[in-house]
All heavy atoms as an XYZ file, in Angstrom:
958
protein
N     124.709     64.635     26.623
C     123.797     65.719     26.348
C     122.526     65.208     25.693
O     121.443     65.587     26.039
C     124.519     66.744     25.462
C     123.775     68.017     25.319
S     123.822     68.910     26.864
C     123.262     70.468     26.332
N     122.658     64.295     24.754
C     121.493     63.758     24.055
C     120.645     62.901     24.988
O     119.424     62.863     24.857
C     121.931     62.953     22.851
N     121.313     62.233     25.931
C     120.592     61.387     26.868
C     119.666     62.230     27.744
O     118.512     61.871     27.964
C     121.583     60.603     27.726
C     120.994     59.580     28.681
C     120.291     58.485     27.902
C     122.061     58.989     29.558
N     120.157     63.373     28.206
C     119.330     64.257     29.029
C     118.150     64.803     28.235
O     117.041     64.916     28.758
C     120.169     65.404     29.579
C     121.195     64.964     30.600
C     122.076     66.097     31.036
O     122.101     67.154     30.430
N     122.830     65.870     32.105
N     118.383     65.127     26.982
C     117.303     65.637     26.127
C     116.216     64.570     25.947
O     115.024     64.872     26.001
C     117.878     66.057     24.770
C     116.853     66.579     23.820
N     116.193     67.770     24.008
C     116.348     66.048     22.669
C     115.343     67.962     23.020
N     115.417     66.925     22.190
N     116.632     63.338     25.758
C     115.681     62.240     25.593
C     114.865     62.031     26.866
O     113.654     61.823     26.810
C     116.425     60.935     25.230
O     117.225     61.172     24.077
C     115.453     59.807     24.940
N     115.525     62.128     28.013
C     114.822     61.969     29.285
C     113.783     63.074     29.466
O     112.651     62.817     29.901
C     115.836     61.956     30.453
C     115.124     62.027     31.792
C     116.693     60.712     30.386
N     114.138     64.291     29.119
C     113.189     65.409     29.233
C     111.984     65.201     28.320
O     110.840     65.446     28.704
C     113.877     66.742     28.898
C     114.905     67.164     29.921
C     114.307     67.354     31.302
O     113.188     67.890     31.407
O     114.969     66.960     32.282
N     112.217     64.721     27.102
C     111.110     64.445     26.183
C     110.211     63.346     26.736
O     108.979     63.418     26.624
C     111.639     64.044     24.802
C     112.122     65.196     23.972
C     112.518     64.742     22.581
O     112.989     63.619     22.391
N     112.354     65.617     21.609
N     110.818     62.326     27.324
C     110.016     61.238     27.888
C     109.136     61.755     29.018
O     107.970     61.365     29.132
C     110.939     60.118     28.394
C     111.613     59.336     27.287
S     112.823     58.148     27.881
C     111.753     56.909     28.588
N     109.661     62.653     29.845
C     108.874     63.237     30.928
C     107.684     64.019     30.377
O     106.566     63.932     30.890
C     109.745     64.155     31.785
C     110.724     63.418     32.665
C     111.561     64.398     33.469
C     112.597     63.695     34.308
N     113.440     64.648     35.066
N     107.925     64.792     29.302
C     106.841     65.578     28.687
C     105.732     64.657     28.161
O     104.549     64.899     28.366
C     107.375     66.430     27.537
C     108.185     67.621     27.983
C     108.686     68.398     26.782
C     109.619     69.515     27.196
N     110.142     70.243     26.008
N     106.148     63.594     27.469
C     105.151     62.671     26.925
C     104.369     61.973     28.033
O     103.160     61.766     27.918
C     105.796     61.641     25.995
C     105.982     62.146     24.589
C     107.246     62.245     24.028
C     104.900     62.528     23.818
C     107.417     62.717     22.743
C     105.064     63.004     22.538
C     106.326     63.102     22.005
O     106.499     63.569     20.728
N     105.042     61.623     29.117
C     104.336     60.973     30.225
C     103.293     61.911     30.841
O     102.174     61.495     31.153
C     105.317     60.507     31.299
C     106.034     59.207     31.008
C     107.057     58.914     32.098
C     105.065     58.057     30.896
N     103.653     63.183     30.987
C     102.689     64.150     31.534
C     101.497     64.319     30.603
O     100.344     64.345     31.053
C     103.371     65.496     31.758
S     104.536     65.489     33.113
N     101.763     64.423     29.307
C     100.660     64.614     28.358
C      99.793     63.357     28.271
O      98.566     63.454     28.147
C     101.190     65.000     26.980
O     101.988     63.966     26.467
N     100.409     62.185     28.367
C      99.632     60.940     28.360
C      98.725     60.888     29.573
O      97.544     60.533     29.478
C     100.570     59.708     28.315
C     101.230     59.584     26.946
C      99.809     58.428     28.638
C     102.344     58.556     26.892
N      99.263     61.273     30.726
C      98.473     61.256     31.959
C      97.273     62.193     31.863
O      96.144     61.816     32.208
C      99.356     61.654     33.140
C      98.647     61.593     34.470
C      99.552     62.021     35.618
O     100.679     62.479     35.373
O      99.100     61.888     36.764
N      97.497     63.401     31.356
C      96.400     64.364     31.225
C      95.336     63.861     30.247
O      94.134     63.951     30.510
C      96.943     65.706     30.759
C      97.790     66.413     31.792
C      98.481     67.637     31.231
O      98.389     67.920     30.038
N      99.196     68.357     32.097
N      95.792     63.332     29.108
C      94.841     62.845     28.106
C      94.081     61.614     28.596
O      92.906     61.433     28.258
C      95.561     62.540     26.790
C      95.998     63.803     26.067
O      95.355     64.854     26.269
O      96.980     63.738     25.309
N      94.716     60.780     29.384
C      94.023     59.611     29.921
C      92.908     60.021     30.878
O      91.824     59.437     30.871
C      95.004     58.680     30.641
C      95.879     57.819     29.744
C      96.879     57.036     30.576
C      95.048     56.866     28.908
N      93.188     61.042     31.693
C      92.148     61.527     32.608
C      90.953     62.061     31.827
O      89.799     61.787     32.162
C      92.723     62.610     33.520
C      93.682     62.075     34.561
C      94.345     63.178     35.370
O      93.981     64.366     35.194
O      95.220     62.853     36.183
N      91.231     62.838     30.759
C      90.148     63.368     29.930
C      89.419     62.240     29.191
O      88.205     62.265     29.053
C      90.702     64.364     28.923
C      91.197     65.645     29.546
C      91.788     66.562     28.489
C      92.385     67.809     29.113
N      93.008     68.669     28.082
N      90.186     61.246     28.740
C      89.591     60.131     28.017
C      88.676     59.301     28.893
O      87.660     58.778     28.431
N      89.022     59.158     30.171
C      88.171     58.401     31.097
C      86.838     59.110     31.332
O      85.851     58.488     31.689
C      88.898     58.188     32.426
C      90.125     57.289     32.303
S      89.767     55.660     31.637
C      88.926     54.945     33.017
N      86.820     60.427     31.113
C      85.577     61.190     31.273
C      84.717     61.127     30.019
O      83.586     61.597     30.027
C      85.903     62.641     31.615
C      86.540     62.788     32.975
C      86.887     64.226     33.258
C      87.576     64.348     34.599
N      88.014     65.737     34.857
N      85.252     60.549     28.935
C      84.458     60.379     27.728
C      84.951     61.180     26.541
O      84.320     61.176     25.483
N      86.049     61.871     26.657
C      86.581     62.679     25.562
C      87.327     61.764     24.593
O      88.416     61.270     24.879
C      87.509     63.755     26.134
C      87.948     64.753     25.093
O      87.933     64.466     23.907
N      88.358     65.924     25.559
N      86.739     61.527     23.417
C      87.320     60.597     22.440
C      88.608     61.144     21.834
O      89.542     60.390     21.562
C      86.314     60.288     21.341
C      85.137     59.479     21.822
C      84.185     59.185     20.683
C      82.980     58.413     21.171
N      82.040     58.133     20.083
N      88.662     62.446     21.617
C      89.858     63.044     21.030
C      91.055     62.885     21.975
O      92.181     62.620     21.547
C      89.625     64.517     20.720
N      90.807     63.020     23.268
C      91.887     62.866     24.248
C      92.374     61.420     24.269
O      93.577     61.169     24.425
C      91.410     63.290     25.630
N      91.481     60.481     24.113
C      91.881     59.072     24.067
C      92.772     58.802     22.866
O      93.770     58.086     22.961
C      90.651     58.170     24.004
O      89.877     58.310     25.159
N      92.430     59.392     21.731
C      93.235     59.235     20.520
C      94.621     59.850     20.720
O      95.633     59.267     20.340
C      92.539     59.877     19.315
C      93.316     59.785     18.020
C      93.549     58.366     17.566
O      92.721     57.492     17.746
N      94.707     58.115     16.978
N      94.670     61.034     21.327
C      95.953     61.678     21.592
C      96.809     60.817     22.513
O      98.022     60.668     22.310
C      95.746     63.054     22.237
C      95.344     64.139     21.260
C      95.477     65.507     21.895
N      94.737     65.654     23.148
C      93.478     66.083     23.249
N      92.810     66.395     22.154
N      92.907     66.197     24.424
N      96.199     60.229     23.514
C      96.936     59.375     24.444
C      97.532     58.181     23.708
O      98.680     57.793     23.956
C      96.025     58.913     25.575
N      96.766     57.592     22.792
C      97.280     56.450     22.030
C      98.457     56.858     21.149
O      99.466     56.144     21.073
C      96.172     55.832     21.190
C      95.151     55.064     22.010
C      94.259     54.228     21.128
N      93.386     55.036     20.292
C      92.178     55.470     20.650
N      91.693     55.184     21.842
N      91.441     56.193     19.828
N      98.367     58.016     20.493
C      99.476     58.448     19.637
C     100.702     58.806     20.469
O     101.833     58.540     20.062
C      99.078     59.643     18.762
O      98.612     60.705     19.587
C      98.010     59.257     17.763
N     100.486     59.389     21.640
C     101.617     59.714     22.507
C     102.314     58.452     23.007
O     103.534     58.442     23.175
C     101.175     60.570     23.694
C     100.901     61.994     23.339
N     101.802     62.796     22.684
C      99.811     62.773     23.551
C     101.292     64.003     22.517
N     100.068     64.011     23.028
N     101.558     57.385     23.245
C     102.203     56.145     23.699
C     103.082     55.554     22.604
O     104.137     54.978     22.901
C     101.165     55.094     24.146
O     100.234     54.862     23.084
C     100.432     55.550     25.392
N     102.676     55.707     21.357
C     103.501     55.222     20.249
C     104.799     56.015     20.194
O     105.892     55.457     20.051
C     102.733     55.321     18.908
C     101.569     54.325     18.903
C     103.671     55.063     17.725
C     100.613     54.513     17.755
N     104.694     57.346     20.321
C     105.889     58.184     20.312
C     106.771     57.892     21.526
O     107.993     57.910     21.432
C     105.495     59.655     20.293
C     104.859     60.063     18.987
C     104.438     61.495     19.013
N     103.765     61.855     17.774
C     102.994     62.899     17.635
N     102.790     63.721     18.644
N     102.409     63.162     16.480
N     106.127     57.645     22.669
C     106.880     57.334     23.881
C     107.650     56.029     23.716
O     108.783     55.904     24.182
C     105.940     57.253     25.084
C     106.653     57.024     26.378
C     107.265     58.069     27.032
C     106.727     55.761     26.942
C     107.942     57.871     28.220
C     107.388     55.547     28.126
C     108.004     56.613     28.766
N     107.042     55.064     23.037
C     107.715     53.788     22.792
C     108.995     53.997     21.980
O     110.050     53.438     22.290
C     106.777     52.838     22.055
C     107.394     51.501     21.719
C     106.490     50.637     20.862
O     105.521     51.164     20.276
O     106.769     49.434     20.762
N     108.906     54.838     20.957
C     110.080     55.127     20.136
C     111.164     55.826     20.955
O     112.354     55.534     20.816
C     109.690     55.979     18.937
C     108.830     55.238     17.933
C     108.391     56.132     16.798
C     107.466     55.380     15.856
N     106.954     56.250     14.779
N     110.746     56.748     21.817
C     111.706     57.437     22.679
C     112.362     56.465     23.662
O     113.549     56.590     23.967
C     111.011     58.548     23.462
C     110.915     59.899     22.769
C     110.111     60.857     23.608
C     112.281     60.453     22.500
N     111.593     55.515     24.163
C     112.139     54.538     25.105
C     113.211     53.693     24.432
O     114.253     53.392     25.035
C     111.021     53.659     25.661
N     112.985     53.308     23.196
C     113.994     52.542     22.461
C     115.250     53.380     22.240
O     116.376     52.895     22.388
C     113.431     52.071     21.120
C     112.387     50.990     21.264
C     111.831     50.583     19.922
C     110.748     49.522     20.103
N     110.154     49.121     18.822
N     115.053     54.662     21.901
C     116.182     55.562     21.710
C     116.943     55.745     23.027
O     118.180     55.761     23.045
C     115.691     56.914     21.198
C     116.743     57.987     20.984
C     117.702     57.568     19.876
C     116.077     59.311     20.647
N     116.212     55.846     24.125
C     116.845     55.998     25.436
C     117.732     54.799     25.757
O     118.839     54.950     26.278
C     115.788     56.176     26.521
C     116.346     56.125     27.905
C     117.025     57.202     28.433
C     116.214     54.979     28.677
C     117.560     57.150     29.711
C     116.739     54.915     29.948
C     117.414     56.005     30.469
N     117.243     53.593     25.469
C     118.043     52.401     25.733
C     119.355     52.435     24.954
O     120.435     52.150     25.491
C     117.264     51.137     25.384
C     116.317     50.728     26.490
C     115.600     49.489     26.136
N     114.408     49.920     25.391
C     113.620     49.141     24.689
N     113.864     47.869     24.617
N     112.574     49.610     24.070
N     119.283     52.807     23.671
C     120.495     52.874     22.849
C     121.468     53.918     23.396
O     122.667     53.671     23.516
C     120.137     53.213     21.400
C     119.436     52.108     20.660
C     119.067     52.560     19.267
C     118.240     51.508     18.543
N     117.813     51.984     17.225
N     120.942     55.098     23.729
C     121.801     56.177     24.216
C     122.412     55.842     25.573
O     123.568     56.174     25.836
C     121.012     57.479     24.300
C     120.667     58.050     22.939
C     119.821     59.296     23.024
O     119.373     59.661     24.128
O     119.597     59.912     21.974
N     121.651     55.185     26.430
C     122.185     54.861     27.754
C     123.299     53.818     27.657
O     124.271     53.876     28.408
C     121.072     54.372     28.678
O     120.540     53.148     28.232
N     123.191     52.888     26.724
C     124.257     51.900     26.521
C     125.517     52.596     26.009
O     126.628     52.334     26.486
C     123.801     50.791     25.549
C     122.733     49.933     26.216
C     124.976     49.935     25.097
C     122.050     48.965     25.278
N     125.350     53.532     25.053
C     126.507     54.279     24.557
C     127.145     55.090     25.680
O     128.362     55.177     25.791
C     126.084     55.224     23.426
C     125.802     54.534     22.125
C     125.409     55.543     21.070
C     125.007     54.873     19.777
N     124.556     55.852     18.763
N     126.323     55.673     26.523
C     126.811     56.494     27.634
C     127.640     55.655     28.603
O     128.694     56.072     29.052
C     125.620     57.128     28.338
C     125.986     57.981     29.505
C     126.524     59.229     29.480
C     125.826     57.639     30.877
N     126.700     59.680     30.753
C     126.283     58.729     31.638
C     125.335     56.519     31.544
C     126.272     58.730     33.016
C     125.323     56.529     32.917
C     125.786     57.621     33.640
N     127.147     54.449     28.909
C     127.885     53.575     29.813
C     129.205     53.118     29.203
O     130.224     53.044     29.876
C     127.040     52.366     30.199
C     125.925     52.694     31.158
C     125.062     51.497     31.489
O     125.327     50.401     30.955
O     124.132     51.659     32.280
N     129.190     52.807     27.906
C     130.415     52.363     27.248
C     131.423     53.493     27.118
O     132.625     53.260     27.132
C     130.098     51.784     25.867
C     129.442     50.428     25.924
C     129.208     49.867     24.547
C     128.561     48.489     24.641
N     128.300     47.929     23.302
N     130.931     54.716     26.995
C     131.814     55.867     26.846
C     132.466     56.266     28.156
O     133.375     57.079     28.177
C     131.044     57.046     26.267
N     132.007     55.711     29.255
C     132.632     56.022     30.536
C     131.741     56.830     31.449
O     132.214     57.379     32.436
N     130.485     56.925     31.164
C     129.566     57.679     32.010
C     129.360     57.034     33.359
O     129.094     57.703     34.340
N     129.532     55.747     33.457
C     129.308     55.045     34.712
C     130.616     54.636     35.380
O     130.605     53.903     36.350
C     128.452     53.810     34.450
N     131.751     55.123     34.910
C     133.041     54.743     35.487
C     133.183     55.231     36.915
O     133.798     54.572     37.730
C     134.187     55.298     34.649
C     134.484     54.494     33.418
C     135.711     55.014     32.717
C     136.014     54.212     31.482
N     137.170     54.723     30.756
N     132.647     56.388     37.217
C     132.795     56.945     38.557
C     132.183     56.026     39.603
O     132.727     55.844     40.687
C     132.154     58.321     38.626
N     131.055     55.427     39.309
C     130.397     54.523     40.250
C     131.181     53.227     40.404
O     131.293     52.682     41.480
C     128.972     54.225     39.796
C     128.056     55.416     39.891
C     126.663     55.059     39.483
C     125.749     56.275     39.555
N     124.392     55.967     39.138
N     131.729     52.705     39.322
C     132.470     51.452     39.373
C     133.779     51.618     40.141
O     134.226     50.720     40.825
C     132.751     50.935     37.965
C     131.522     50.425     37.251
C     131.867     49.895     35.891
C     130.638     49.405     35.164
N     130.961     48.923     33.813
N     134.429     52.773     40.027
C     135.711     52.995     40.673
C     135.574     53.050     42.193
O     136.493     52.694     42.915
C     136.337     54.276     40.165
N     134.433     53.484     42.698
C     134.262     53.608     44.142
C     133.960     52.276     44.815
O     134.074     52.170     46.018
C     133.125     54.596     44.461
O     131.911     54.134     43.855
C     133.454     55.988     43.964
N     133.566     51.282     44.073
C     133.254     49.987     44.666
C     134.533     49.329     45.174
O     135.539     49.272     44.485
C     132.577     49.083     43.644
N     134.485     48.835     46.416
C     135.665     48.206     47.022
C     135.588     46.694     46.832
O     134.536     46.093     46.974
C     135.722     48.528     48.508
C     135.951     49.993     48.782
C     136.024     50.242     50.261
C     136.222     51.709     50.569
N     136.263     51.967     52.012
N     136.751     46.115     46.570
C     136.826     44.662     46.430
C     137.292     44.062     47.746
O     138.035     44.675     48.501
C     137.810     44.276     45.325
C     137.334     44.589     43.939
C     138.297     44.038     42.918
C     137.788     44.230     41.514
N     138.726     43.681     40.527
N     136.848     42.838     47.994
C     137.307     42.118     49.173
C     138.735     41.649     48.933
O     139.122     41.376     47.793
C     136.414     40.892     49.431
C     135.010     41.223     49.839
C     134.251     39.939     50.087
C     132.816     40.217     50.467
N     132.083     38.961     50.676
N     139.521     41.519     49.987
C     140.866     40.964     49.818
C     140.790     39.538     49.273
O     139.795     38.830     49.455
C     141.435     40.969     51.240
C     140.615     41.958     51.993
C     139.277     41.980     51.339
N     141.850     39.118     48.617
C     141.869     37.806     47.958
C     141.636     36.678     48.952
O     140.952     35.695     48.636
C     143.192     37.604     47.228
N     142.171     36.799     50.160
C     142.007     35.735     51.156
C     140.541     35.556     51.526
O     140.048     34.434     51.648
C     142.826     36.056     52.399
N     139.812     36.646     51.709
C     138.392     36.562     52.062
C     137.578     35.992     50.910
O     136.617     35.273     51.114
C     137.864     37.930     52.464
C     138.381     38.399     53.804
C     137.725     39.682     54.217
C     138.232     40.138     55.577
N     137.608     41.402     55.994
N     137.952     36.346     49.670
C     137.226     35.808     48.516
C     137.387     34.298     48.446
O     136.449     33.567     48.149
C     137.726     36.453     47.224
C     137.243     37.872     47.030
C     137.564     38.326     45.641
N     139.014     38.321     45.461
C     139.730     39.311     44.953
N     139.135     40.390     44.555
N     141.030     39.216     44.827
N     138.598     33.793     48.724
C     138.840     32.348     48.674
C     138.045     31.629     49.754
O     137.477     30.573     49.522
C     140.334     32.047     48.828
C     141.153     32.411     47.618
C     142.608     32.096     47.820
C     143.433     32.513     46.620
N     144.871     32.262     46.844
N     137.984     32.207     50.946
C     137.230     31.596     52.045
C     135.753     31.537     51.683
O     135.080     30.524     51.880
C     137.450     32.382     53.364
C     136.498     31.909     54.440
C     138.892     32.239     53.808
N     135.234     32.625     51.130
C     133.830     32.653     50.744
C     133.547     31.614     49.665
O     132.511     30.942     49.685
C     133.448     34.040     50.259
N     134.460     31.463     48.719
C     134.272     30.492     47.646
C     134.276     29.066     48.196
O     133.461     28.230     47.771
C     135.353     30.655     46.594
N     135.161     28.761     49.136
C     135.201     27.411     49.689
C     133.958     27.121     50.513
O     133.460     25.998     50.511
C     136.454     27.204     50.560
O     136.489     28.213     51.574
C     137.721     27.252     49.741
N     133.422     28.125     51.208
C     132.182     27.930     51.963
C     131.028     27.589     51.022
O     130.206     26.741     51.317
C     131.840     29.182     52.768
C     132.715     29.378     53.983
C     132.303     30.603     54.749
C     133.180     30.839     55.966
N     132.796     32.064     56.680
N     130.990     28.241     49.871
C     129.934     27.957     48.901
C     130.053     26.534     48.376
O     129.060     25.829     48.213
C     129.995     28.951     47.739
C     129.530     30.335     48.102
C     129.622     31.250     46.902
C     129.290     32.673     47.267
N     129.448     33.581     46.122
N     131.272     26.097     48.107
C     131.490     24.748     47.581
C     131.062     23.715     48.610
O     130.389     22.737     48.289
C     132.975     24.559     47.177
C     133.266     23.104     46.873
C     133.308     25.435     45.996
N     131.430     23.928     49.867
C     131.065     22.986     50.927
C     129.551     22.944     51.089
O     128.958     21.865     51.225
C     131.752     23.386     52.259
C     131.217     22.572     53.416
C     133.254     23.214     52.130
N     128.906     24.102     51.042
C     127.453     24.149     51.187
C     126.762     23.409     50.048
O     125.805     22.663     50.271
C     126.980     25.595     51.246
N     127.244     23.565     48.830
C     126.619     22.872     47.705
C     126.841     21.370     47.792
O     125.967     20.592     47.422
C     127.150     23.402     46.361
O     128.571     23.322     46.353
C     126.707     24.827     46.108
N     128.009     20.956     48.283
C     128.261     19.519     48.443
C     127.313     18.914     49.459
O     126.821     17.802     49.296
C     129.707     19.268     48.861
C     130.702     19.465     47.745
C     132.104     19.164     48.208
C     133.119     19.352     47.082
N     134.494     19.105     47.563
N     127.005     19.659     50.524
C     126.070     19.169     51.533
C     124.672     19.010     50.952
O     123.978     18.045     51.217
C     126.041     20.115     52.725
C     127.275     20.047     53.593
C     127.174     21.002     54.767
C     128.414     20.958     55.630
N     128.330     21.930     56.741
N     124.256     19.969     50.164
C     122.924     19.904     49.552
C     122.831     18.717     48.607
O     121.845     17.985     48.600
C     122.616     21.223     48.801
C     121.356     21.109     47.977
C     122.499     22.371     49.794
N     123.873     18.494     47.815
C     123.889     17.362     46.881
C     123.840     16.052     47.650
O     123.139     15.115     47.270
C     125.133     17.441     45.965
C     125.305     16.182     45.162
C     125.032     18.647     45.055
N     124.575     15.979     48.767
C     124.589     14.757     49.563
C     123.216     14.482     50.167
O     122.759     13.339     50.212
C     125.641     14.870     50.663
N     122.523     15.511     50.627
C     121.183     15.340     51.186
C     120.207     14.853     50.130
O     119.370     14.002     50.372
C     120.681     16.651     51.783
C     121.313     17.004     53.106
C     120.724     18.283     53.655
C     121.367     18.685     54.961
N     120.819     19.949     55.477
N     120.304     15.402     48.931
C     119.407     14.981     47.854
C     119.650     13.532     47.470
O     118.724     12.787     47.174
C     119.580     15.889     46.628
C     118.991     17.259     46.815
C     119.134     18.081     45.562
C     118.543     19.458     45.729
N     118.714     20.279     44.527
N     120.906     13.117     47.478
C     121.239     11.741     47.116
C     120.763     10.770     48.187
O     120.346      9.648     47.885
C     122.742     11.607     46.909
N     120.799     11.183     49.446
C     120.407     10.306     50.546
C     118.892     10.221     50.701
O     118.373      9.276     51.288
C     121.021     10.801     51.852
N     118.162     11.182     50.191
C     116.709     11.201     50.342
C     116.086     10.055     49.543
O     116.499      9.766     48.413
C     116.153     12.525     49.856
N     115.068      9.375     50.129
C     114.416      8.290     49.395
C     113.614      8.845     48.224
O     113.042      9.925     48.299
C     113.504      7.651     50.440
C     113.276      8.703     51.454
C     114.508      9.561     51.453
N     113.600      8.068     47.160
C     112.870      8.508     45.972
C     111.401      8.158     46.113
O     111.050      7.081     46.583
C     113.456      7.851     44.723
C     114.860      8.313     44.427
C     115.370      7.723     43.138
C     116.763      8.209     42.832
N     117.285      7.646     41.592
N     110.561      9.079     45.672
C     109.117      8.865     45.727
C     108.659      8.167     44.452
O     109.224      8.357     43.379
C     108.381     10.196     45.850
C     108.670     10.915     47.147
C     107.909     12.213     47.212
C     108.199     12.966     48.489
N     107.501     14.251     48.536
N     107.580      7.376     44.603
C     107.012      6.706     43.443
C     106.297      7.745     42.580
O     105.673      8.672     43.097
C     106.026      5.632     43.888
N     106.379      7.631     41.269
C     105.707      8.604     40.415
C     104.188      8.504     40.571
O     103.631      7.431     40.810
C     106.149      8.212     38.998
C     106.617      6.802     39.114
C     107.092      6.623     40.515
N     103.523      9.640     40.447
C     102.070      9.678     40.587
C     101.426      8.971     39.400
O     101.911      9.032     38.272
C     101.599     11.125     40.651
N     100.295      8.294     39.675
C      99.593      7.585     38.615
C      98.781      8.575     37.798
O      98.215      9.530     38.316
C      98.662      6.529     39.201
C      99.407      5.403     39.883
C      98.449      4.358     40.385
C      99.179      3.209     41.053
N      98.254      2.206     41.566
N      98.727      8.333     36.496
C      97.964      9.201     35.611
C      96.499      8.810     35.651
O      96.155      7.632     35.745
C      98.479      9.084     34.174
C      99.870      9.612     34.003
C     100.296      9.507     32.557
C     101.691     10.035     32.365
N     102.124      9.925     30.961
N      95.652      9.825     35.566
C      94.224      9.566     35.541
C      93.815      9.144     34.138
O      94.238      9.718     33.147
C      93.433     10.815     35.933
C      93.633     11.216     37.372
C      92.779     12.412     37.698
C      92.963     12.829     39.144
N      92.161     14.019     39.463
N      92.968      8.142     34.075
C      92.477      7.663     32.799
C      91.070      8.215     32.604
O      90.192      8.039     33.444
C      92.433      6.110     32.758
C      91.896      5.625     31.434
C      93.823      5.560     33.017
N      90.872      8.916     31.496
C      89.582      9.518     31.208
C      88.874      8.638     30.180
O      89.423      8.332     29.122
C      89.760     10.946     30.649
C      88.421     11.564     30.328
C      90.533     11.796     31.632
N      87.652      8.247     30.525
C      86.887      7.405     29.601
C      86.351      8.265     28.466
O      85.829      9.354     28.684
C      85.735      6.745     30.341
N      86.498      7.775     27.244
C      86.018      8.520     26.079
C      84.900      7.745     25.412
O      84.830      6.522     25.492
C      87.158      8.704     25.079
C      88.249      9.619     25.623
C      89.301      9.890     24.612
N      88.694     10.557     23.458
C      89.353     10.915     22.380
N      90.623     10.669     22.283
N      88.743     11.504     21.369
N      84.052      8.478     24.748
C      82.971      7.843     24.007
C      83.544      7.137     22.791
O      84.560      7.555     22.241
C      81.974      8.895     23.529
C      81.241      9.594     24.648
C      80.290     10.610     24.059
C      79.580     11.391     25.132
N      78.706     12.412     24.574
N      82.891      6.076     22.351
C      83.327      5.431     21.108
C      83.237      6.420     19.950
O      82.473      7.377     19.977
C      82.340      4.284     20.930
C      81.756      4.053     22.283
C      81.820      5.340     23.000
N      84.025      6.183     18.910
C      84.115      7.103     17.784
C      82.764      7.330     17.118
O      82.434      8.443     16.719
C      85.114      6.579     16.766
N      81.938      6.286     16.978
C      80.647      6.420     16.307
C      79.734      7.362     17.084
O      79.045      8.196     16.512
C      79.986      5.053     16.167
N      79.720      7.283     18.388
C      78.858      8.151     19.195
C      79.361      9.591     19.171
O      78.574     10.517     19.191
C      78.797      7.640     20.628
C      78.029      6.348     20.759
C      77.921      5.942     22.200
C      77.136      4.633     22.340
N      77.041      4.209     23.732
N      80.662      9.785     19.116
C      81.196     11.147     19.066
C      80.789     11.835     17.774
O      80.427     12.978     17.772
C      82.718     11.109     19.163
C      83.205     11.061     20.600
C      84.671     11.246     20.682
N      85.309      9.944     20.451
C      86.478      9.752     19.899
N      87.183     10.744     19.505
N      86.951      8.545     19.727
N      80.816     11.113     16.653
C      80.414     11.718     15.379
C      78.950     12.107     15.394
O      78.583     13.147     14.910
C      80.696     10.751     14.219
C      82.178     10.583     13.935
C      82.409      9.620     12.818
C      83.879      9.409     12.572
N      84.132      8.399     11.547
N      78.134     11.291     15.976
C      76.710     11.583     16.056
C      76.489     12.807     16.946
O      75.687     13.673     16.631
C      75.929     10.358     16.617
C      74.486     10.718     16.867
C      76.035      9.196     15.635
N      77.202     12.887     18.018
C      77.035     14.004     18.928
C      77.457     15.307     18.273
O      76.856     16.350     18.518
C      77.858     13.771     20.189
N      78.425     15.304     17.408
C      78.883     16.515     16.736
C      77.879     16.986     15.688
O      77.787     18.167     15.402
C      80.241     16.279     16.075
C      81.363     16.140     17.066
C      82.663     15.954     16.369
N      83.731     15.647     17.304
C      84.874     15.103     16.999
N      85.128     14.782     15.749
N      85.776     14.851     17.917
N      77.168     16.089     15.070
C      76.236     16.461     14.006
C      75.026     17.193     14.555
O      74.402     17.943     13.861
C      75.787     15.209     13.241
C      76.880     14.619     12.401
C      76.369     13.418     11.651
N      77.494     12.691     11.066
C      77.469     11.444     10.717
N      76.364     10.739     10.880
N      78.512     10.866     10.194
N      74.697     16.958     15.771
C      73.473     17.557     16.330
C      73.586     18.996     16.597
O      74.296     19.768     16.746
C      73.100     16.844     17.624
C      72.638     15.453     17.347
C      72.227     14.816     18.615
N      71.901     13.420     18.359
C      71.633     12.556     19.272
N      71.630     12.889     20.523
N      71.352     11.323     18.965
């Protein structure tokens, strides 16, 4: 029940922010200020929504969706797992067989002597 109330409040704040932003873009300073304060309140509501949604999921609100998901039979899961292992072994073997490239040379940047740098900074 509280989660639905929070969602409704968030919708109201989003609508009011949208209206105030449109007015603020036209030059209404008061509307811009209202939009900024509404975003702060919306941020607090978003944090509250996250907390409530986690409680809702832990309380069993999402159990109905999880129960409908079908699992693959154990034999198919094992076959899929072995295919993944074989594929990764092939990739590792290809990487090991590939010739290694020489590392790129670093560019050397010439710097002014320390005495000239100090003089240049003073100017």
